[in-house]
N, C-alpha and C positions, 0 to 999 in steps of 0.2 A: 672835325678834321680841318687843319689850316691849309692855305694856299701854298705856304712854304713846303708841305708835305708832298705836294703833287706837281708843283711848277718845274719848268725845264730851266735850270740855272744857266747863265752866260749864254742867251739867246742871240741870234744873228740880229744885229742892229744896223740901221741905215742912217746915212748922213744926208742932209737936204740938197748938197752939192752933186750927189750921186746922179747919173743919168738914168732915164727910165729903162734904156736899153741894158746898162749894167745891171740894174735891179732885176730885170727879167731873167739874165744869165744867172743871177744868184738864186732865184727862186727855182730856176730849173734844175740847177746842180744839187741843191739842197732839199729839193722837193717839199717846199713850203709854199703857202699861198698868201703870205703876208708878214710884216715885220714893223716894228715900231721906228719911227725917225726921231733921232736924238741929236742934240746940239753937241758942242765940244765938250760940255761938262757932264754929257750923259744923261740929260734930262729929256723926257718924253715931250716932243713938240708936234707930233702928227702921227698918222698910220698910213701906211702904204700896202695895198693887197692887189692880188691878180686881177681883181675887178677894175682896178685903175689901168692896168696894162691892156686889158680887153677893151676899154674905153679909147685908148690911144690907137688901137688897131682899127677899131669900128669906125672911129671918126677921122682916121688918117692924120693924127696928130703928129708933131716931131718927136721921135723916139730919143733924140738926144737931148731933149730938154730936161732939166734937173727935176727930181721928185718933188722938190718944194712947190713946183708950179701946179701939181695936181693932187698932192697928199690931202687927206682929212685932218683937219686941225682943230674941230670944234666937237664938243659933246662926246668926248672920248671916255669910255669907262674903264677905270683902272681899279686895282685893289692893292691892299698892303699884304706882305707875306704872312703876317700875324693874324690876318681876318679869317674868320671860320667860313667855309663854304656854304654851310647851311644858311648862316646869317646873310650871306650874299645874295642868295636866291630871294629872301624874304625882304631885302632892303632896297634892291635897284630902284631908282625913281621911275615913275611911269613916263616921265619926260623923255627918258632915254629909250625910246620905243620907234625909232626910225628905221624902218626896214632898208632904207637906202644906205644906212651905215652898215657895212658888211662885216664890222669887226666886232661888235657886241650889240644885239638887239635883244630886248626884253618885251614878251608878248602878254605879261600879266598873269601867266599860269605857271604852276610849279609842276612840270611834267617832263617827260623825256623830249617830246616835240619842241617844247621851248628850249632845252638844251641844245638840241641840234641846230637851232637858230642863232646860237652864240658862236661866233668864229673863235678870234684869238683874244685873249685877255692879258693885257700888260700887268705884270706885278711890279710895283714901284715902292721905293722908301724915299719919302718926300716926293720928288719928281723924277728921280734917277730910277731907271729901269734894272731891275735885279733878276727877273725872270719872266717867263711866259706860259700861260695855261692854254692849251688848244681845246677844240671841241671833244676830241677824244678824251682828253683828261677829265673834262667835266662830265662826260657821259659815265665814264667808269665809276666816278664818284656817285652818280645818282644811282647807278646798277647797285653799287655796294649799300648805299643808303636804303634802298628799296628792300634788298635782301635781309639787311639787318633788321628793319621795321617788321618785315614779314615774319621773321624767325622769332622776334620778340613777341609779336601777335601770337604766333602758334604757341610759344612757351606759356604765354599767360592763359590762353584758352585752355590748354592741357593741365595746367596747375590748378585752375579753378576746381574746388570740391565737387560741384554740382554738374551732372551731365548737361551739355549744351548741344542742341541740334538746330542746325540753319538750312534753310532751303532757298533757292533762288526763285525768280518769278514764274518759272515753270513747274515748280514743285519739286525739283531734283536737289537731293541732299549735297550740299557743299562743305559744311562744317559738322563734324561729328568727332568731339573730344574723348581724350582717354577714359574719363570717368564714365562717358556713355558706352564706349567699349566694354568697359569692366562690368557695368550693372546690365547692359542689354545683350551682352553676349555676341556682339557683332564687331567686326574690325572697320576701320575707316576705308581700307581697300575694298572691303566687300560692299559697302553701301554708297560710296561716293559716285555721285552722277546717277543714282537710281532714285525712282519716284519715291516719295515718303509713303504714298498709299500703298505701293507695292511691298516696301519693307515693313511698315508699321500700320497696317489698316485702320487702327483705332485712333491714329494721330489727327489732331484738329487743325494742324498748321495750314493746310490748303483752304480752310474756312477763313483763317486769319488773311491770308493772301487776297481772298475775295472781298471780304468785309473791311479789312484795315483796322479792326477793333482790337483794343488792347484787353487781354483777360488775365487776371491774376487768380492763384489759388485754385486752379481747376484740376479735379481729381481725373487722372487717366490711367489706363491700364496698357502697359506695353510689354510684350513677351511674358505675359503672365504675372508681371510685377506692377503694383501700384505706386503711382507717383502724384505729386502736386506739381502742376505745370504753370509756368508763367509764360504766356505767349505775346509776342510783340511783332508788329509789321516793321519791316526796313524800308525806311522812306528817303529817296534822293530826288532833289530837284522836283519835290511835290508829287513824285510817282512811287508806288510800291514796287520795290525791285526784289523783295523776298520777304521772309519771316523768320523769326529765331523763337526757340523754346528753351527756357531753363527749367530743369526737372529737380525735384526734390524727393529723395527716397521717403516714403512714409515710414518706413522701418524705423529710421533715425528719429522721427518725430515721436513714434510710439515709444522708444527707449527713452527719450528725453521725458515724456509723460510718465513713464514708469519710475524714473528717477525722482521725479517731482513727488510722485505719490509716495515713494519710499521715503524721501526727505519729510514729507509731511507726516508720516507714520512714526519716524525716528523723533521728530519734534514732538508728537503726542506722547510717545513712550518716555521721552525726557522729562516732560511735564509731569507726567504720572508717577515717575520715579522721584523727582524732587519733592511733589506734594505728598508723597507716602513716607518721606523721611521723618523718623521720630525727632532728630535733631532739627533745629531751626537752621535754614540755609538763606544766605543774604548775598545777593551778587551786585557788584558795581563795575564800572567801566574803567578804563585807564586814567579817567579824569576824576574819579571818585563820585560819579553820578549813579544813583540807585537804579538798578535795571529790573530787578526781580527779587521777589521773597516768597517763602512757601507759608502754609497754614501753621505749621508747627512753630515757626517764628512769631506769627501773631499770638498763637497760644502761650508760648513761653514769656513773651515781653509785654503782651496786652497792647502793642502798637498796631495799627491798621495800615494795610498796603497803600491805601489811597492817600495816607499822610506822607509817604516816604518815596514812592516810585517817582523818578524823573527829577529828584531834587539832589543837590551837592551834598556830601557828608560834611564839608566844611560849615555849610549853613546850617545843617540839622544839629551839628555840635555846638555852634554859637547859640542857637535857640534853645539849647538844653534837652533836646531829644535824647542825647548819648552824653555820657560824662567824657568819653574819649572814643575816637575813631580808630578802629584797628586797620580799616581800608587805608586811610592817610598814612598810618605808620608803615603799612607794607610799601606804599609807593615811595615813602622816604628811604626806607632801609633796604628795599630790593630784595627782601627775603620773607618766608614766613614769620609771623608774629602772632603771640598768644597774650591775652591780657584779661583782667577782669573789669567788666563794664557795667555801668549802672545807667538805667534809663530813666525818663521822666516819670515813669510810674512807680519807681523805687525798686523795680526788679534788678537783682544782681545776678549776672550771668557771666559765663566763661566763655569768651569768644576766640577763635582762631582763625586768622585770615591768610589764605594761600594765594600768592600770585600765579597767573597763567600768562605765558610769553608767547608773542607771535613769532613768525619766522624772522623777523628783524631783531629779535631779542628785546623787544619792548613789552612791558606790561599792559595788556588790553584788557584783562579781567582780573577781579579779585574775589574769591569765593570764600565766604565766611561761614564757619560752623558756630552755632549758638547752642549752648547747654544751660540748663537752670541748675546753678549751684546747689539749690535746696534739694533738687531731685538727685544730684551726685552724692550729696552727704547721705541721703538715705540709701542710695545704692551702696556706697562704701560700708555702711553699718551692716547691711544685709550680706556684703560680699565677706566682711569679717566672719561673721556667723557661718557662712558657708564654708569657708575656708577651714574654720575650726572642725566642723563637722566632716569635711572632706578628708582630712588628715586621719581622723578616727576611721571613717569608712574606707579609706584607701588600705589601712592595715588590715582591717577585716576582710577586704576583697581579696587582697594578696593571698591570705590564708584559705579563702574559699576556693580560689582558683587552683591552689595547689591541691587542694582536698578533692574537689569535685570535677575538675576538668578532665574527662577521659582521653583526651588526645594530647595532654601534657606529657612530657618526658617522665615525669615522676608519677607514680601510683602510691597514694598514701590512705591508708585505711586502718591505721594501727595507732593506739595511744602513744607508743614510743616514738613513732616517726612524726605524728602531729606535734609533740612537744618539741621535737628537734627543729622542725620547719619553723615553728613560732620563734624559737630562739635564734635561728638563722636569719629570719625577716628582722628581728630587733637589732641583730648585729650589722645587718645591711645598711643601717642608718648612720653607723659610725665607721671610723676608718681603722679599727683595731686590727692587728695581725692575728690570724686565726689559724690553727693547727686542726685538720680533719684526720681523725684517726678511724681506721675500720679495716676489716679484712678485705682481700681483693674482689671486686666486683661488687661491693655494696653500693656504689653510686657516689662515691666522694666527689668525683668530678661534677656531678649534677648539683650538689649541694652547693659546691663552690660557685657554679654558674648562677644558681638561684641567688646567692648573695650578691653577686655582680648586678644582675638585671634588676634587682631591687634597691640598687644602692644610688647615691647622687653621680657615680662615675658610669652609669649604665650607657651614656652616649659615646663613650670611649671604648677603647679595645679591651677585649677579654682574651688573653693569650695562655694556653695551656702548654706546659713542657713536662715531659716524663724525664726525670733526671737519670733514670736508669736505661733510658733507651738510646741516649746519646754517648758515643765513646768519650773516654775521660780526656782524651787529647783534644777534642774539638768542643768540649761542652763549655770551657771558659770563653772562647771566641764566640760561640753562640749566644751565651748569656750576656757578655759585655762588649761585644763586637771588637773590631780592630782597627789600628790605623794603617795608612798605606806603607808598604814595605814591612810590616810586623814579623812576616815570616815568608819562607818560600812558598810560592803559589798564592799568596795573598793578593787580593784584587788591588789595581792600581790606586783606586779612590777610596780604599777602605771599606768597611762595612758597619752598619748600624746593628747593635746587639739587641736581643729580645727585651731587655730592661728599657732600652730607648723607643723600641717599637710600641711598648706598653705604656708610655709616658701619659699620665692622666687617667689611665685605666687600671685594671687589674690583673695581675699575674698569678696564675695558679701553678705552683711547683710541686707535681706529683712525684711520688716516690722519694721524697726529701732525704730519706734515711740512705739512699744510693749516692748522695752527693759526696765527692772526695774531701778529704779534710783540708786540703790546699785552697778548695773553693768555699768551703764553709766559712773560712775567715774573711773573704771577699763579700759573701752574702751577709755576714755580720755587719760589714761596714755599711753596706747599702741600708740595712735596717737601721743603724745607728745615725748615720750622716746623710742619709737620702741623697747620695752621689755615687757614681761608678768611674772607673778609670778603664779605658779601652785597652786591650792588648797591644803593647808597643807604645802606648801613650803615656804622657807625664801630667796632662791636664785633667782635674776631675770635672766630671760633667753631672750637674744636678738633675735628679729624676724625680718624678711624682707618681709612684706606683704603690698600689696597696698589694701586699703579699699574703697569698693564702696558701698554706703548704698541706700536703697530704701525705699519708703514710700508712702501710699496712704492718710495719714493724714497731716494736716496743722501743721507742727512743730513750726512754729512761735506763733500760738495760744497756744500750748502746753507749750511754754516757758512762755508766759504770765500767763498760769494757774498754772505754777510751777510743771507741771508733766513731763517736759523734761528740762534738763539742758541747760542754755544758753551758756556756754562755749563749751559744746560739739556739740551744734548746729552749732556754728560759725566754729568749726573745721571740721565738716562733710560738711558744705555749702561753701566749697572753691570754688567748680565749680558746680553750680546747673544745672540740666538738667530736663526740664518739658516735660513729653510725653503727647501729646493732646489725649483726649478720641476719641473713634471712630466715635462719632456723628459729631465731628468738622472736620474729614476727610472722608466724606462718598464715595468720588471719589475712594478710595482704596477698596471698598466693592466688586466690580465685580472681581478684581483681586484675592482677598482673597478667595471668594466663589469659584472661578475656581480652586485654589490651594487646598482647603479642599475638594472639590468634588473628584479631582484626587487623593488625598492623601487617602481618605476612599474607593474609588473605587479599588484602588490597594491593600489596607489591606484587604478588604472583597471579593476581586475577583468579583466586580459588574461593571456594566456599566451604572451608572446613569448620567442624564443630568438635567440641570435647565433651565426652561423657561424665557425669558426676563421679564415676568410680576412679577415672583419671585424676579428677581434682582432689580426691581423698588421698590417693596414692602420693600425688605431688606433695601435699601437705605433710605427709608422714616422713618424706625424705629428709635428710638433714643439710643438704645443699653447701658442700664445702666450696663451691665456686659462686655461691650467693646469686644475685640478680642475673648477673652475666651468663651463669651456667644455665640458668632457667630459661633466659631468652634463646640462648643457643639451641636448646633442647626443643623448644616450641617451634623454632624455625625449621629444624630438621624434621619433626614429626608432620608439619603442614606440608613440606615438600615431598617426603617419601611416602606417606600413607597413601595407599591406593584408593581407598573409599572416601567418602566426604566426612565420615565420622571418626575420630581419633578415639580408640577404645584402649583399655588396659594391656590387650595383646600386643598394641603397637609400641608401648613403653620399653625401654632397655631393661634386661634382666635385673640390674643392680637398683633399679627404682621399683620393681615389682612386676615387670612384664614376663611374659612367657619365654622360658629358656629353651632354645633349640639346640639339640645335641644330635649328632649322626648315630644311629644304632649299629651301623657297620661302616667299616672302611671302605673307601674307594679305591679299587685296584685297577691297574691297566698291565696289559701283557706285554706291550711294547710301546716305543716312544712314537706318537702319532701327532699331527697338528692339533693345536689346542682346540680350534674350532669344532673338529670332529669329536674331541673328548667331551666338549660341552654338551654338544647335541646328543651324543650317547647318554650322558647322564641325564639330561632333560627328558629324553624318551623314557628311561628306566623310571624315572620319578613320576612321570604322568601315568604310566601303566600301573603302578603300584596305587597311585591315588584314585584312578578310576576303579580299580578293583575293590578298593576300600570303601570309598564314599559315594560312588554312583553318578552324583550330579555335578555339573560344572560350577554350580554356585557354591557348593560345600567345598569342592576343590579349590576354588580361587579363594576363599576364606582361610583355608588351612596354610596354602601356599603363599599367602600375602600377595596376591596379584589380582588384576582384573578379571572378570569372568571372560571378556572378549580376547584376553591373552591366552586362557586355557583352551577355548574352542579353536583359536587360531592355530596353536602349537599342536593340538591333538589331530588337526587336519594335515598339518605339515609332516608328522611323523607317521600318520595312518593307523592310529590307536584302534584295536579292534572293538572296544567298548564305545565307539563313537555315538552310537545309537542312544546310549545312557544320557548323553548331554542333552538331549531333545527334552528330557524330564525337567531341566532347569527352568 
């Protein structure tokens, strides 16, 4: 702070000609006790205070005398307005310590008592007085300075990471910072002025007060927590006036120890990983100095680590250890580099250097992988052999998966289907258009999917479209998409068609015989030109899609009747596949039945089984609906059969099951609620069954329900032969 900030500007000034009496009146009216005396140029020539007036009265001097006769004119302390108050306190000459000078006295101490002994301090520029500082001005500066230093000290103490506890000479706590509050669970207000022994009985600070001994790294326990304590006496003027303890939570030290242990373990693991690498590893720093290498490098190159570690790659290259340094090339190009390198032992190796950057973007490590080209050539030869065998085995494996995987979608156990699948797998390797023909339900879609998943397009989409299931007026926009505003209701941004969605993949067009003639022309263009045009568009769009078509109709007859285009038929029928109906391969029915029973047992959490008699009847049936009909039948039998065994009696009559016919008509005498009519019929049926069969087990079998159902309903209707049920 500068004196210009605290001085009183335009102070009252005295002239040397003014009388002492006039000056006394000025002091009284302005309530001041002193003022500088200046000449006509405003320069300070002396000081006149109330002490001078009191001397006039005490010694009965002439009050009409001019102030110049009595003023103090020597050893006057003045300051500049740009001077700092703090510097003033530290630089006042000891010579200016005359207590008889009432205007500015310096006692040699920087404290408030010293300030109180300073009267008025003229502020001058050159010699001209421009302001005045009073005792109260200086006292305020002192108090502000003390407050600032105290606040700064408190902030520093509370900002220290470690707990700090200080006591006075009586052992009373006077400093207890915030980390101490946090770790020891006490507040400063709760412990201030209290005895350290009363608050923390295990503290050793009172011993420090007695002995004055400095003690470092002493373990103490406070509030059940362990700390490392550094205890120091506070000495002033050769006397112990207190003691201070700085604590360190041992928990932090233990964490640091664990981190060091983990770091050591990681380094050991890193060494083990580097040493276990089959490839040679070679590490240099950002200056090309060799830092480390592994045993594989020594094995491949024949060079020893003792020859290389700590040496510069430029020197090693110059001395012929290496024909060329990949590390130096990486430093030069600032990118990974791969070269063929020959060392002094004649070993030819393939080396790849990779830079590692620090946070400033500078290379600080280069890691080099080293491989023996001789070994690589041998591996390449072996790889060529393996790849040749792999292609052969992959073909065989695909066939075996299709044949023996009981969880696969297709069950194959007939010669016809094995031949068909083998042909499909061969066709999967090429991109020819395929026409799959067969009755409805034989599995044309599964054949198409099998071709896709075994083709080079298997990573792309496989999309199925039933041409007969989409309305004719929507089919074109679904297949080819449309542009913005192509028709009323079209999306503003247009829409991708199925051909675009299947780009790169396979599109299966099922029921191709249902495709309208108008769209047959556009499909022909796709097959010929490999491009489409959206509805409402004029720009052809290239597409890369493999087409597989399926139909259960005779397309050749449709060509004859002019309901199918001849040119499209020949485009589609490049490679025809005929899927035989189920009746032509009945030997597959047992495996299919087992698969479907297992599938629906798992789905519905059941445990149904099929008798051999059922299998025989199913193999004799002609299956117009093919595999789809068989699967639907098995699901129905698994769900509705009351017992865990599916018998021939559970089969529908047209397959060979029992035919149920009513021997008499059911008649009602009046219109009654349906529930009552059903209950009346159930009661009559149960009465006849009990009369005929006697036991609930036989009744349940004949009625096709569970035994518990028979017992429950007999009890409900109060059947008179209820006692017979107990025989079951």
